[in-house]
C-alpha positions as CSV (number, residue, x, y, z in Angstrom):
1,M,0.0,-0.1,0.0
2,Y,1.3,3.4,-1.0
3,K,1.9,5.8,1.9
4,R,2.7,9.4,2.0
5,P,6.1,10.1,3.5
6,L,6.3,11.2,7.3
7,V,8.5,13.9,8.3
8,I,8.7,15.0,12.0
9,G,9.8,18.5,13.2
10,I,9.5,18.4,17.0
11,Y,11.1,21.3,19.0
12,E,10.3,19.9,22.5
13,P,13.0,17.4,23.6
14,K,10.8,15.1,25.6
15,W,8.0,14.8,23.0
16,F,10.6,14.1,20.5
17,M,12.0,11.2,22.3
18,I,8.3,9.8,22.9
19,V,7.5,10.3,19.1
20,K,10.6,8.6,18.0
21,S,9.9,5.7,20.4
22,I,6.3,5.2,19.0
23,L,7.4,5.4,15.4
24,D,10.3,3.2,15.9
25,T,8.3,0.4,17.8
26,R,5.7,0.5,15.3
27,R,8.2,0.3,12.5
28,I,6.9,3.5,10.6
29,D,9.2,5.2,8.3
30,Y,10.0,8.9,8.8
31,S,12.6,11.5,8.5
32,I,13.4,14.4,10.6
33,Y,12.9,18.0,9.2
34,E,15.9,19.9,8.1
35,D,14.3,22.7,6.0
36,K,11.3,23.0,3.6
37,D,13.4,22.0,0.6
38,T,14.3,18.7,1.8
39,I,10.8,17.6,2.7
40,P,9.8,14.8,0.1
41,Y,7.1,15.5,-2.2
42,Y,3.5,14.9,-0.8
43,S,4.8,14.3,2.8
44,V,2.8,14.6,6.0
45,F,4.7,17.0,8.2
46,Y,4.1,16.8,11.9
47,T,5.5,19.6,14.1
48,D,4.8,21.4,17.3
49,Y,7.0,24.5,16.2
50,P,5.3,27.6,14.7
51,G,8.5,28.6,13.1
52,F,8.7,25.3,11.1
53,V,5.1,25.8,10.0
54,E,6.1,29.3,8.5
55,E,9.0,28.0,6.7
56,A,7.1,24.9,5.2
57,V,3.8,26.5,4.4
58,S,4.9,27.4,0.9
59,R,5.1,23.8,0.0
60,N,1.6,23.2,-1.5
61,D,2.1,19.5,-1.6
62,V,3.0,19.0,1.9
63,L,0.2,18.4,4.6
64,I,1.1,20.3,7.7
65,I,-0.4,18.9,10.9
66,Y,0.7,21.5,13.5
67,D,0.4,20.2,17.2
68,P,1.6,23.0,19.7
69,R,0.4,20.9,22.7
70,D,2.4,17.9,21.7
71,T,-0.6,15.3,21.9
72,R,-0.8,11.6,21.1
73,I,-4.0,12.5,19.0
74,G,-2.1,14.8,16.8
75,L,0.5,12.1,16.2
76,E,-2.0,9.7,15.4
77,I,-3.8,11.8,13.1
78,S,-0.4,12.4,11.1
79,I,0.1,8.5,11.1
80,L,-3.3,7.9,9.8
81,A,-2.7,10.9,7.0
82,T,0.0,9.1,5.7
83,M,-2.4,6.1,4.9
84,F,-4.9,8.5,3.4
85,K,-7.3,8.0,6.5
86,E,-8.9,10.1,8.9
87,K,-9.8,7.4,11.3
88,Y,-9.4,3.6,11.7
89,N,-12.4,1.6,10.7
90,T,-12.0,-0.5,13.7
91,L,-10.0,-0.2,16.8
92,T,-9.9,-3.3,18.8
93,I,-8.2,-3.6,22.3
94,G,-7.4,-7.2,23.6
95,I,-6.8,-7.5,27.3
96,D,-5.0,-10.7,28.9
97,P,-6.2,-10.3,32.5
98,G,-4.5,-11.7,35.7
99,S,-2.4,-10.1,38.3
100,K,-0.6,-8.4,35.6
101,P,-2.9,-7.6,32.8
102,Y,-1.4,-7.3,29.4
103,Y,-3.2,-5.1,26.7
104,L,-2.7,-5.1,22.9
105,V,-4.3,-2.5,20.4
106,I,-5.0,-3.1,16.6
107,G,-6.3,-0.8,14.2
108,D,-7.3,-2.1,10.8
109,G,-5.0,-4.9,11.1
110,E,-2.0,-2.9,12.6
111,V,-0.6,-3.7,16.0
112,I,-0.5,0.1,17.4
113,E,0.5,-0.6,21.0
114,H,0.9,-3.4,23.6
115,G,2.3,-3.8,27.0
116,Y,1.7,-4.6,30.7
117,V,-0.6,-2.2,32.7
118,E,-1.3,-2.2,36.4
119,L,-4.6,-3.5,37.5
120,E,-5.6,-0.2,39.1
121,K,-4.4,1.9,36.2
122,I,-6.1,-0.4,33.6
123,C,-9.3,2.1,33.0
124,E,-7.1,5.1,32.7
125,K,-4.9,3.5,30.1
126,I,-7.8,2.1,28.0
127,N,-9.6,5.5,28.0
128,Y,-6.4,7.2,27.1
129,L,-6.1,5.0,24.1
130,L,-9.7,5.1,23.0
131,N,-9.6,8.9,23.3
132,N,-6.5,9.5,21.3
133,I,-6.6,6.9,18.5
134,P,-9.3,8.1,16.0
135,S,-11.6,5.2,15.0
136,R,-15.1,4.9,13.8
137,E,-15.8,1.5,15.6
138,K,-14.2,0.8,19.2
139,I,-14.1,-2.8,20.8
140,V,-12.6,-3.8,23.9
141,R,-12.3,-7.5,24.4
142,V,-11.2,-8.9,27.9
143,G,-10.5,-12.5,28.6
144,S,-12.5,-14.5,31.1
145,G,-9.7,-15.6,33.4
146,L,-8.4,-14.1,36.7
147,N,-9.7,-10.6,37.1
148,G,-11.3,-10.7,33.7
149,F,-14.8,-9.7,34.9
150,D,-13.4,-7.3,37.7
151,I,-11.8,-5.5,34.6
152,I,-15.0,-5.4,32.6
153,Y,-17.1,-4.1,35.6
154,M,-14.5,-1.2,36.1
155,L,-14.4,-0.6,32.3
156,K,-18.2,-0.4,32.1
157,K,-18.5,2.3,34.8
158,T,-15.8,4.4,33.0
159,I,-16.4,3.9,29.2
160,S,-19.3,4.7,27.3
161,D,-20.1,4.2,23.4
162,V,-17.6,1.3,23.3
163,K,-18.5,-2.3,22.8
164,I,-17.0,-4.5,25.6
165,E,-16.7,-8.2,25.3
166,V,-15.8,-11.2,27.3
167,V,-13.6,-13.8,25.6
168,D,-13.2,-17.4,26.2
169,E,-9.7,-17.7,27.2
170,H,-9.3,-21.4,26.2
171,E,-6.2,-21.8,24.2
172,T,-5.4,-18.2,24.0
173,T,-2.1,-18.6,25.7
174,P,0.5,-20.5,23.7
175,R,1.4,-24.0,25.0
176,S,5.0,-23.4,24.0
177,R,7.3,-20.7,23.0
178,L,7.8,-22.2,19.5
179,V,7.0,-20.1,16.5
180,N,4.8,-23.0,15.3
181,D,2.4,-22.4,18.1
182,I,1.4,-19.2,16.6
183,N,1.5,-19.9,13.0
184,Y,-2.3,-19.3,12.3
185,L,-1.9,-15.7,13.4
186,D,-1.3,-13.0,10.8
187,K,2.2,-12.7,10.3
188,R,2.0,-9.0,9.9
189,L,0.6,-8.9,13.5
190,V,3.0,-11.1,15.3
191,S,6.0,-9.7,13.5
192,I,6.0,-6.7,15.9
193,L,5.9,-9.0,18.9
194,K,9.2,-10.7,18.5
195,P,11.1,-12.5,19.9
196,Y,8.6,-15.4,20.7
197,R,8.9,-15.3,24.2
198,N,6.0,-13.3,25.9
199,K,3.0,-15.6,26.3
200,D,1.0,-12.7,27.5
201,A,1.5,-10.5,24.5
202,Y,0.2,-13.6,22.5
203,A,-2.7,-14.2,24.7
204,A,-3.8,-10.6,24.4
205,L,-3.3,-10.6,20.5
206,R,-5.6,-13.7,20.2
207,I,-8.0,-12.2,22.7
208,A,-8.2,-9.0,20.4
209,L,-8.8,-11.2,17.4
210,R,-11.4,-13.7,18.8
211,K,-15.1,-12.6,18.8
212,G,-16.5,-12.6,22.4
213,I,-19.9,-12.2,24.0
214,E,-20.8,-8.7,24.3
215,V,-21.4,-7.4,28.0
216,E,-24.5,-5.1,28.3
């Protein structure tokens, strides 16, 4: 799929490091702004600095996304723009519950983010993701294992207009660490989860991909 080039011009050092980490983790190609003449044709230019906007505004082929507050949603809008989208059609979050829950976010077949989250902070984290990643449909799928229904109860109290499903966890956790155990999963999804050692990550991925029962 053809994508518009992404160029970042970020003035605030801390936000620059956060953005770089997000893009590198998601294996999104990008270049760092030098001057308006070195921006590739038809690029998406994400910046938080008004001076860079003034320099680049004469480039009619470049889509400038100005984000002076350094927001996650501004970055996500820029990433979507490289794919000629304004929103993901479907955003799915899979949660492998337990004493140390693991979450994984998929947007239109792309792994966007994954990691461990403390049980008491899971609602804050899920709300943050839902509010900052634009999508038309939002689904949260939670495994039925330890703490699963407690997590669903907490989410139902804090989240609205989002479909929440409980998923049977039978065979969601790999039986071994061998690559063969996850062969049926989409290689584009599992490639970002290498090395093949984190069973919680694969459990969250399988939960995200498995249709559950909606909790009213």
